C-alpha positions as CSV (number, residue, x, y, z in Angstrom):
1,X,84.1,98.5,78.7
2,X,82.9,95.1,80.1
3,X,81.4,95.5,83.6
4,X,81.3,92.4,85.8
5,X,80.2,91.8,89.4
6,X,82.5,90.8,92.2
7,X,81.0,87.3,92.2
8,X,82.0,86.9,88.5
9,X,85.5,88.0,89.0
10,X,88.0,85.2,89.5
11,X,91.7,85.4,90.3
12,X,93.7,83.1,88.2
13,X,97.0,81.5,89.1
14,X,98.7,81.7,85.8
15,X,101.8,83.3,84.4
16,X,99.6,84.9,81.8
17,X,97.6,86.9,84.5
18,X,99.3,89.4,86.8
19,X,97.8,91.1,89.8
20,X,99.7,94.4,90.3
21,X,99.6,96.3,93.6
22,X,98.8,99.9,93.1
23,X,102.2,101.0,94.4
24,X,104.1,98.8,92.0
25,X,105.9,100.2,88.9
26,X,104.5,98.6,85.7
27,X,107.7,99.5,83.9
28,X,109.6,96.8,85.8
29,X,107.3,94.0,84.5
30,X,108.2,91.4,81.9
31,X,105.0,91.6,79.8
32,X,105.8,88.7,77.4
33,X,103.1,86.1,77.4
34,X,100.8,88.2,79.8
35,X,97.2,88.4,78.6
36,X,95.6,90.1,81.6
37,X,96.7,92.5,84.4
38,X,94.4,93.1,87.4
39,X,95.1,96.6,88.7
40,X,93.8,97.3,92.3
41,X,91.9,100.2,93.8
42,X,92.1,99.6,97.5
43,X,90.0,102.7,98.2
44,X,88.0,104.8,95.7
45,X,90.1,107.8,96.8
46,X,93.4,106.1,95.7
47,X,93.8,106.6,91.9
48,X,97.3,105.2,91.3
49,X,95.9,102.4,89.2
50,X,94.8,105.0,86.6
51,X,98.5,106.0,86.1
52,X,99.5,102.4,85.9
53,X,96.8,101.7,83.3
54,X,98.0,104.8,81.3
55,X,101.6,103.7,81.4
56,X,100.8,100.1,80.4
57,X,98.7,101.3,77.4
58,X,100.6,104.3,76.1
59,X,104.2,103.8,77.1
60,X,104.6,100.0,77.3
61,X,102.1,99.2,74.5
62,X,100.3,96.5,76.5
63,X,97.4,95.2,74.3
64,X,95.9,92.6,76.7
65,X,93.1,93.0,79.2
66,X,93.4,95.6,81.9
67,X,91.0,94.8,84.8
68,X,90.0,97.3,87.6
69,X,89.5,95.5,90.9
70,X,88.8,96.6,94.4
71,X,86.8,99.6,95.5
72,X,85.3,100.3,92.0
73,X,82.4,102.8,92.0
74,X,80.0,103.7,89.2
75,X,81.3,107.3,88.9
76,X,84.8,106.1,88.1
77,X,84.0,103.9,85.1
78,X,84.2,106.5,82.3
79,X,87.6,107.7,83.5
80,X,88.8,104.1,83.8
81,X,87.8,103.4,80.2
82,X,89.6,106.6,79.0
83,X,92.8,105.5,80.8
84,X,92.9,102.1,79.2
85,X,90.9,99.7,81.3
86,X,88.8,97.0,79.5
87,X,87.0,95.4,82.4
88,X,85.7,96.8,85.7
89,X,84.8,94.5,88.6
90,X,82.1,96.4,90.6
91,X,82.3,96.2,94.3
92,X,79.6,94.3,96.3
93,X,76.2,95.8,96.1
94,X,76.7,98.0,93.0
95,X,74.1,97.6,90.2
96,X,75.6,96.7,86.9
97,X,72.7,98.2,84.9
98,X,73.1,101.5,86.6
99,X,76.9,101.3,85.9
100,X,76.3,100.8,82.2
101,X,74.2,103.9,82.0
102,X,77.3,106.0,82.9
103,X,78.6,105.5,79.4
104,X,75.4,107.0,77.9
105,X,75.7,110.2,80.0
106,X,79.2,111.0,78.6
107,X,79.0,110.3,74.9
108,X,81.9,112.5,73.8
109,X,85.1,114.3,74.9
110,X,87.3,117.0,73.5
111,X,90.5,115.3,74.5
112,X,91.9,112.0,73.3
113,X,92.3,109.1,75.6
114,X,94.9,106.4,76.4
115,X,93.5,104.2,73.7
116,X,92.3,106.7,71.1
117,X,94.9,109.5,71.3
118,X,93.4,111.8,68.7
119,X,90.5,114.1,69.8
120,X,87.3,113.6,67.9
121,X,87.6,117.1,66.2
122,X,91.0,116.2,64.7
123,X,89.7,113.1,62.9
124,X,89.0,113.4,59.2
125,X,85.3,113.9,58.4
């Protein structure tokens, strides 16, 4: 997962980039030509963007970039990656190096994810 600061994130006015409110239904989107979708976390306690990311990856087959924006905290990053996000835009004041260490803390999982659906134990040795 790519982690960027709030200063590095730029909103783009292009038909290839969609900013989706967290209460919108991704199944209503026309995804042809879309390369990036910015999903919003207005508060860290509002996790509807996780469901949107999962729907976009697993059910709708979106292969472009999914970007988490808004109130993104370090402890959410691993779950964001597992539900299909590629990029997380950290909120102001969050240290990117501390954020990257989260992925070292959780090296493996018993379950599959939105991207890799097979659990590690089910893969051929």
